[in-house]
DOLOGU-277550 format. One record per atom (N, C-alpha, C): atom name; x, z, y. Coordinates in steps of 0.2 Angstrom, whole numbers, plus 2048, in hexadecimal, padded with zeros to 3 digits. Layout:
N
   atom     u     w     v
     CA     X     Z     Y
...
end
This chain:
231
   atom     u     w     v
      N   762   867   796
     CA   763   867   79D
      C   75E   863   7A0
      N   75B   866   7A6
     CA   755   863   7A9
      C   758   85E   7AE
      N   753   85B   7B2
     CA   755   856   7B7
      C   759   859   7BD
      N   757   85F   7BF
     CA   75A   862   7C4
      C   761   863   7C3
      N   763   866   7BD
     CA   76A   867   7BB
      C   76E   860   7BA
      N   76B   85B   7B8
     CA   76E   855   7B8
      C   770   852   7BF
      N   76B   853   7C3
     CA   76C   851   7CA
      C   771   855   7CE
      N   772   85B   7CD
     CA   777   85F   7D0
      C   77E   85E   7CD
      N   77E   85C   7C6
     CA   784   85A   7C3
      C   787   853   7C6
      N   782   84F   7C7
     CA   784   848   7CA
      C   787   849   7D1
      N   783   84D   7D5
     CA   785   84E   7DC
      C   78C   851   7DC
      N   78D   856   7D8
     CA   794   85A   7D8
      C   799   855   7D6
      N   798   851   7D1
     CA   79D   84C   7CF
      C   79F   847   7D5
      N   799   844   7D8
     CA   79A   840   7DD
      C   79E   843   7E3
      N   79C   849   7E5
     CA   79F   84C   7EB
      C   7A7   84D   7E9
      N   7A8   84F   7E3
     CA   7AF   850   7E1
      C   7B3   84A   7E2
      N   7B0   844   7DF
     CA   7B4   83E   7E0
      C   7B4   83C   7E7
      N   7AF   83D   7EB
     CA   7B0   83B   7F2
      C   7B5   83F   7F6
      N   7B5   846   7F5
     CA   7BA   84A   7F8
      C   7C1   848   7F6
      N   7C2   847   7F0
     CA   7C9   845   7ED
      C   7CB   83E   7F0
      N   7C7   839   7F0
     CA   7C9   833   7F3
      C   7CA   833   7FB
      N   7C6   837   7FE
     CA   7C6   838   805
      C   7CD   83C   807
      N   7CF   841   803
     CA   7D5   844   804
      C   7DB   83F   804
      N   7DB   83B   7FF
     CA   7E1   836   7FE
      C   7E0   831   804
      N   7DA   82F   805
     CA   7D9   82A   80B
      C   7DB   82C   812
      N   7DA   833   813
     CA   7DC   836   819
      C   7E4   835   81A
      N   7E7   836   815
     CA   7EF   836   815
      C   7F1   82F   817
      N   7ED   82A   814
     CA   7EF   823   815
      C   7ED   821   81D
      N   7E7   823   81F
     CA   7E5   822   826
      C   7EA   825   82B
      N   7EC   82B   82A
     CA   7F1   82F   82E
      C   7F7   82B   82F
      N   7F9   827   82A
     CA   7FF   823   82B
      C   7FE   81C   82C
      N   7F8   81A   82F
     CA   7F7   814   831
      C   7F6   80E   82C
      N   7F4   810   826
     CA   7F3   80A   821
      C   7EC   808   821
      N   7EC   801   820
     CA   7E5   7FE   821
      C   7E0   801   81C
      N   7E2   802   816
     CA   7DD   805   811
      C   7DE   80C   811
      N   7D9   80F   815
     CA   7DA   816   817
      C   7D4   81A   814
      N   7D1   81E   819
     CA   7CC   823   817
      C   7C6   820   813
      N   7C3   81B   816
     CA   7BD   819   814
      C   7BE   815   80D
      N   7C4   811   80D
     CA   7C5   80D   807
      C   7C6   812   801
      N   7CA   817   802
     CA   7CC   81B   7FC
      C   7C6   820   7FA
      N   7C2   822   7FF
     CA   7BC   825   7FE
      C   7B7   821   7FA
      N   7B6   81B   7FB
     CA   7B1   816   7F8
      C   7B4   815   7F1
      N   7BA   814   7F0
     CA   7BD   812   7E9
      C   7BC   818   7E5
      N   7BD   81E   7E7
     CA   7BC   824   7E3
      C   7B5   825   7E1
      N   7B1   825   7E6
     CA   7AA   826   7E5
      C   7A7   820   7E1
      N   7A9   81A   7E1
     CA   7A6   815   7DD
      C   7A9   816   7D6
      N   7AF   818   7D5
     CA   7B1   81A   7CE
      C   7AD   81F   7CB
      N   7AC   825   7CF
     CA   7A8   82A   7CC
      C   7A1   828   7CB
      N   79E   824   7CF
     CA   797   821   7CE
      C   797   81D   7C7
      N   79B   819   7C6
     CA   79B   815   7C0
      C   79C   819   7BA
      N   7A0   81E   7BA
     CA   7A1   822   7B4
      C   79B   826   7B3
      N   797   828   7B8
     CA   791   82C   7B7
      C   78C   828   7B3
      N   78D   821   7B4
     CA   788   81C   7B0
      C   789   81D   7A9
      N   78F   81E   7A7
     CA   791   81F   79F
      C   78F   826   79D
      N   790   82B   7A2
     CA   78E   832   7A0
      C   786   833   79F
      N   783   82F   7A3
     CA   77B   830   7A2
      C   778   829   7A0
      N   77B   826   79B
     CA   779   81F   799
      C   772   820   796
      N   770   826   793
     CA   76A   827   790
      C   764   827   795
      N   766   828   79B
     CA   761   828   7A1
      C   75F   821   7A2
      N   763   81C   7A2
     CA   761   815   7A4
      C   760   811   79E
      N   760   814   798
     CA   75E   811   792
      C   758   816   78F
      N   753   817   792
     CA   74E   81C   790
      C   74A   81A   789
      N   74A   814   788
     CA   746   812   782
      C   74A   812   77B
      N   751   813   77C
     CA   755   813   776
      C   757   81A   774
      N   756   81C   76E
     CA   758   823   76C
      C   760   824   76E
      N   761   82A   770
     CA   768   82C   772
      C   76D   82B   76C
      N   76B   82C   766
     CA   76F   82B   760
      C   771   824   75F
      N   76D   81F   762
     CA   76E   818   761
      C   773   815   766
      N   774   819   76C
     CA   779   816   771
      C   780   817   76F
      N   783   811   76F
     CA   78A   811   76D
      C   78F   80E   772
      N   78E   810   778
     CA   792   80E   77E
      C   799   812   77F
      N   79E   80E   780
     CA   7A5   811   780
      C   7A6   812   788
      N   7A6   819   78A
     CA   7A8   81A   791
      C   7AF   818   793
      N   7B3   817   78F
     CA   7BA   815   791
      C   7BA   80E   793
      N   7B6   80A   791
     CA   7B5   803   793
      C   7B4   803   79A
      N   7AF   807   79C
     CA   7AE   807   7A3
      C   7B4   809   7A8
      N   7B8   80E   7A5
     CA   7BE   810   7A9
      C   7C3   80A   7A9
      N   7C3   807   7A4
     CA   7C8   801   7A3
      C   7C6   7FB   7A8
      N   7BF   7FA   7A9
     CA   7BC   7F5   7AD
      C   7BE   7F7   7B5
      N   7BD   7FE   7B6
     CA   7BE   800   7BD
      C   7C5   7FF   7BF
      N   7CA   801   7BB
     CA   7D1   801   7BC
      C   7D3   7F9   7BD
      N   7D0   7F5   7B9
     CA   7D2   7EE   7BA
      C   7CF   7EB   7C0
      N   7C9   7ED   7C2
     CA   7C6   7EB   7C8
      C   7CA   7ED   7CE
      N   7CC   7F4   7CE
     CA   7D0   7F6   7D3
      C   7D7   7F3   7D4
      N   7D9   7F0   7CF
     CA   7E0   7EC   7CF
      C   7DF   7E6   7D4
      N   7D9   7E3   7D4
     CA   7D8   7DE   7D9
      C   7D8   7E0   7E0
      N   7D5   7E6   7E1
     CA   7D4   7E9   7E8
      C   7DB   7EB   7EA
      N   7DF   7EE   7E6
     CA   7E6   7F0   7E8
      C   7EA   7EA   7EA
      N   7E9   7E4   7E6
     CA   7ED   7DE   7E7
      C   7EC   7DC   7EE
      N   7E6   7DD   7F1
     CA   7E4   7DB   7F8
      C   7E7   7DE   7FD
      N   7EB   7E4   7FC
     CA   7EE   7E7   802
      C   7F6   7E6   801
      N   7F8   7E2   7FC
     CA   7FF   7E1   7FB
      C   801   7DA   7FE
      N   805   7D9   803
     CA   808   7D3   805
      C   80F   7D3   806
      N   812   7CD   806
     CA   819   7CC   806
      C   81B   7C9   80D
      N   820   7CB   810
     CA   823   7C9   817
      C   82A   7C8   816
      N   82D   7C2   815
     CA   834   7C2   814
      C   836   7C5   80D
      N   83B   7CA   80E
     CA   83D   7CE   808
      C   839   7D4   808
      N   835   7D6   80C
     CA   831   7DC   80D
      C   82A   7DB   809
      N   828   7E0   806
     CA   822   7E0   803
      C   81E   7E6   805
      N   818   7E5   808
     CA   814   7EB   80B
      C   80E   7EC   807
      N   80C   7F2   807
     CA   805   7F4   804
      C   806   7F7   7FC
      N   80C   7F7   7FA
     CA   80C   7F9   7F3
      C   80A   800   7F2
      N   80C   805   7F6
     CA   80A   80C   7F6
      C   803   80D   7F7
      N   800   809   7FB
     CA   7F9   809   7FC
      C   7F5   807   7F6
      N   7F7   801   7F3
     CA   7F4   7FF   7ED
      C   7F4   804   7E8
      N   7FA   807   7E7
     CA   7FB   80C   7E2
      C   7F6   812   7E3
      N   7F5   814   7EA
     CA   7F1   819   7EB
      C   7E9   818   7EA
      N   7E8   811   7EB
     CA   7E1   80F   7E9
      C   7E0   810   7E2
      N   7E5   80D   7DE
     CA   7E4   80D   7D7
      C   7E3   814   7D4
      N   7E7   819   7D6
     CA   7E7   820   7D4
      C   7E1   823   7D7
      N   7DE   821   7DC
     CA   7D8   824   7DF
      C   7D2   822   7DA
      N   7D2   81C   7D8
     CA   7CD   81A   7D3
      C   7CE   81E   7CD
      N   7D4   820   7CA
     CA   7D4   824   7C5
      C   7D2   82B   7C6
      N   7D3   82E   7CC
     CA   7D1   834   7CD
      C   7C9   834   7CE
      N   7C6   82F   7D0
     CA   7BF   82E   7D1
      C   7BC   82E   7CA
      N   7BF   82B   7C5
     CA   7BD   82B   7BE
      C   7BD   832   7BB
      N   7C2   836   7BD
     CA   7C2   83D   7BA
      C   7BD   841   7BD
      N   7BC   840   7C3
     CA   7B6   844   7C7
      C   7B0   842   7C4
      N   7AF   83B   7C3
     CA   7A8   839   7C0
      C   7A7   83C   7BA
      N   7AB   83D   7B5
     CA   7AA   83F   7AF
      C   7AA   847   7AE
      N   7AC   84A   7B4
     CA   7AC   851   7B4
      C   7B3   855   7B3
      N   7B8   851   7B2
     CA   7BF   854   7B1
      C   7C2   856   7B8
      N   7BE   85B   7BB
     CA   7C0   85E   7C2
      C   7C7   860   7C2
      N   7C9   864   7BE
     CA   7D0   867   7BE
      C   7D5   862   7BE
      N   7D5   85D   7BA
     CA   7DA   858   7B9
      C   7D9   853   7C0
      N   7D3   852   7C2
     CA   7D2   84E   7C8
      C   7D5   852   7CE
      N   7D4   858   7CF
     CA   7D7   85C   7D4
      C   7DE   85C   7D4
      N   7E1   85D   7CE
     CA   7E8   85D   7CD
      C   7EB   856   7CF
      N   7E8   851   7CD
     CA   7EA   84A   7CF
      C   7EA   849   7D6
      N   7E4   84B   7D9
     CA   7E4   84A   7E1
      C   7EA   84E   7E4
      N   7EB   854   7E2
     CA   7F0   858   7E5
      C   7F7   854   7E4
      N   7F8   852   7DE
     CA   7FF   84F   7DD
      C   7FF   848   7E1
      N   7FA   845   7E1
     CA   7FA   83E   7E5
      C   7FB   840   7EC
      N   7F8   845   7EF
     CA   7FA   846   7F6
      C   801   848   7F7
      N   803   84C   7F2
     CA   80A   84E   7F3
      C   80F   848   7F2
      N   80E   843   7EE
     CA   812   83D   7EE
      C   812   83A   7F4
      N   80C   839   7F7
     CA   80B   835   7FD
      C   80E   838   803
      N   80E   83F   804
     CA   810   842   80A
      C   818   845   809
      N   818   849   804
     CA   81F   84C   802
      C   824   847   800
      N   822   843   7FC
     CA   827   83E   7FA
      C   829   839   7FF
      N   825   838   804
     CA   826   834   80A
      C   82D   837   80E
      N   82C   83D   80F
     CA   832   841   812
      C   838   840   80E
      N   838   841   807
     CA   83E   840   803
      C   840   839   803
      N   83C   835   803
     CA   83E   82D   803
      C   842   82C   809
      N   83F   82E   80F
     CA   842   82D   815
      C   849   82F   816
      N   84B   835   812
     CA   851   838   813
      C   856   834   80E
      N   854   830   809
     CA   858   82D   804
      C   85C   827   808
      N   862   826   806
     CA   865   820   808
      C   862   81A   805
      N   860   815   809
     CA   85D   80F   806
      C   85F   809   80A
      N   85E   803   807
     CA   85F   7FD   80A
      C   858   7FB   80E
      N   858   7F9   814
     CA   853   7F7   818
      C   853   7F0   81A
      N   84E   7EC   818
     CA   84E   7E5   819
      C   84B   7E3   820
      N   84D   7DE   824
     CA   84B   7DC   82A
      C   84B   7D5   82B
      N   846   7D2   82F
     CA   846   7CB   830
      C   849   7CA   837
      N   84E   7C6   838
     CA   852   7C4   83E
      C   852   7BD   83F
      N   84E   7BB   845
     CA   84E   7B4   847
      C   852   7B4   84E
      N   856   7AF   84F
     CA   859   7AE   855
      C   85A   7A6   857
      N   858   7A4   85D
     CA   858   79D   85F
      C   85D   79C   865
      N   85F   796   864
     CA   864   793   86A
      C   862   78C   86C
      N   864   78B   872
     CA   864   783   874
      C   868   77F   86F
      N   866   779   86E
     CA   86A   775   869
      C   871   774   86B
      N   872   774   871
     CA   879   773   874
      C   87D   779   874
      N   87A   77F   873
     CA   87E   785   873
      C   87D   789   86D
      N   87D   786   868
     CA   87B   78A   861
      C   881   78E   85F
      N   880   795   85E
     CA   885   799   85B
      C   886   797   854
      N   88C   797   852
     CA   88E   795   84B
      C   88B   79A   846
      N   88A   798   840
     CA   888   79C   83B
      C   88D   7A2   839
      N   893   7A0   839
     CA   898   7A6   838
      C   898   7AB   83E
      N   897   7A9   844
     CA   896   7AD   84A
      C   890   7B2   849
      N   88A   7AF   847
     CA   884   7B3   846
      C   886   7B8   841
      N   889   7B6   83B
     CA   88A   7BB   836
      C   88F   7C1   838
      N   894   7BF   83C
     CA   899   7C4   83F
      C   895   7C9   843
      N   890   7C6   848
     CA   88D   7CA   84C
      C   888   7CF   849
      N   885   7CD   843
     CA   881   7D1   83F
      C   885   7D6   83C
      N   88B   7D4   839
     CA   88F   7D9   835
      C   892   7DE   83A
      N   893   7DC   840
     CA   896   7E1   845
      C   891   7E6   847
      N   88B   7E5   846
     CA   885   7EA   848
      C   883   7ED   841
      N   886   7EC   83C
     CA   884   7F0   836
      C   87F   7ED   831
      N   87E   7E6   832
     CA   879   7E2   82E
      C   87D   7DE   829
      N   87A   7DD   823
     CA   87C   7D8   81E
      C   877   7D3   81D
      N   879   7CC   81E
     CA   875   7C7   81D
      C   873   7C6   816
      N   86C   7C5   814
     CA   86A   7C4   80D
      C   869   7BD   80C
      N   865   7BA   811
     CA   863   7B3   811
      C   863   7B0   818
      N   864   7AA   818
     CA   865   7A6   81F
      C   862   79F   81E
      N   85D   79E   823
     CA   85B   797   823
      C   85B   794   82A
      N   85A   78E   82B
     CA   85A   78B   832
      C   854   786   833
      N   853   786   83A
     CA   84D   781   83B
      C   84E   77F   843
      N   84B   77A   845
     CA   84A   778   84C
      C   843   77A   84D
      N   842   77E   852
     CA   83B   780   854
      C   837   77B   858
      N   831   77C   859
     CA   82C   777   85D
      C   82F   776   864
      N   832   77B   866
     CA   835   77B   86D
      C   83C   778   86E
      N   83E   775   868
     CA   844   772   868
      C   84B   776   867
      N   84A   77D   865
     CA   84F   781   865
      C   852   781   85D
      N   858   783   85D
     CA   85B   784   856
      C   85B   78B   854
      N   858   78C   84E
     CA   856   793   84D
      C   859   795   846
      N   85C   79B   846
     CA   85E   79E   840
      C   859   7A3   83D
      N   857   7A3   837
     CA   852   7A7   834
      C   856   7AB   82F
      N   856   7B2   82F
     CA   85A   7B5   82A
      C   856   7BB   828
      N   858   7BD   822
     CA   856   7C4   81F
      C   85C   7C8   81F
      N   85C   7CE   822
     CA   862   7D2   823
      C   860   7D9   820
      N   865   7DD   81E
     CA   864   7E3   81C
      C   869   7E8   81F
      N   867   7EF   820
     CA   86B   7F4   822
      C   868   7FA   81F
      N   86C   800   821
     CA   86A   806   81F
      C   867   80B   824
      N   867   808   82A
     CA   864   80C   830
      C   860   807   835
      N   85A   809   836
     CA   856   805   83B
      C   858   806   842
      N   85C   80B   843
     CA   85E   80C   84A
      C   863   806   84C
      N   866   803   848
     CA   86A   7FD   849
      C   866   7F7   84C
      N   85F   7F7   84B
     CA   85B   7F2   84E
      C   85B   7F1   855
      N   85B   7F7   859
     CA   85A   7F7   860
      C   861   7F5   863
      N   867   7F7   860
     CA   86D   7F5   862
      C   86E   7EE   862
      N   86C   7EB   85C
     CA   86C   7E4   85B
      C   868   7E0   861
      N   862   7E3   862
     CA   85D   7E0   867
      C   861   7E0   86E
      N   864   7E5   870
     CA   867   7E6   876
      C   86D   7E0   876
      N   871   7DF   871
     CA   876   7DB   871
      C   873   7D3   872
      N   86D   7D2   86E
     CA   86A   7CB   86F
      C   868   7CA   876
      N   865   7CF   879
     CA   862   7CE   880
      C   868   7CD   885
      N   86E   7CF   884
     CA   873   7CE   888
      C   877   7C8   887
      N   875   7C4   882
     CA   879   7BE   881
      C   875   7B8   884
      N   878   7B5   889
     CA   875   7AF   88D
      C   873   7A9   888
      N   877   7A8   883
     CA   875   7A2   87F
      C   86F   7A3   87A
      N   86D   7A9   879
     CA   867   7AA   875
      C   861   7A9   879
      N   85D   7A4   877
     CA   856   7A3   87A
      C   851   7A7   878
      N   850   7A8   871
     CA   84B   7AD   86E
      C   84E   7B0   868
      N   84B   7B6   867
     CA   84D   7BA   861
      C   847   7BE   85F
      N   847   7C0   859
     CA   842   7C4   856
      C   846   7C9   850
      N   844   7CF   851
     CA   847   7D4   84C
      C   841   7D8   849
      N   83F   7D7   843
     CA   838   7DA   841
      C   83A   7DE   83A
      N   837   7E3   83A
     CA   837   7E8   834
      C   830   7E9   831
      N   830   7EA   82B
     CA   829   7EC   828
      C   82A   7F1   823
      N   825   7F5   823
     CA   825   7FB   81E
      C   820   7FB   818
      N   820   800   814
     CA   81C   800   80E
      C   814   801   811
end
């Protein structure tokens, strides 16, 4: 194989890795995730580049006979996947009972795997992996949204210290609006208000707006916050 053939092979592998990573990254960007098009494209391209180093190791070891080279390409793949684990961990964070970024971390990890496949020339498997990944991220999202599930929400409400609603009343109010209290804590804010901080759960996010209207109509409520987080 001459130099031109090697160059064309390398370009083909890198373009395949770039296209696969970009396709997955585009889906993430369209749904507003921080690790989107550029992140996934770079992860896939980097994985492909590193695997090409092992495929063409005889080029960067020109003074060593080919038969004498004993490098294991699978070690490079293991190193890539280990390194990507640290990158994936960077997009995961916890807020109350909610954990965000798990799906994005998983998509980064599988994008690295697809980049490795493209880098070593397993195009059919890499293309199939890309299609399946896109299917999971898009089609499975619709299926998941239709499934009954518990949704966790952070609910904070503050009162003047002379007009504090009792804990039992707060629990009854939440139960009346279809929420179940998971945890509850208490504090005095810097403004001198008594605050309940709770993690609650429900099966419908539509109940949030109804609860917010009820809070707004209560004169004793000084401040409140209802926040939800997604994956």
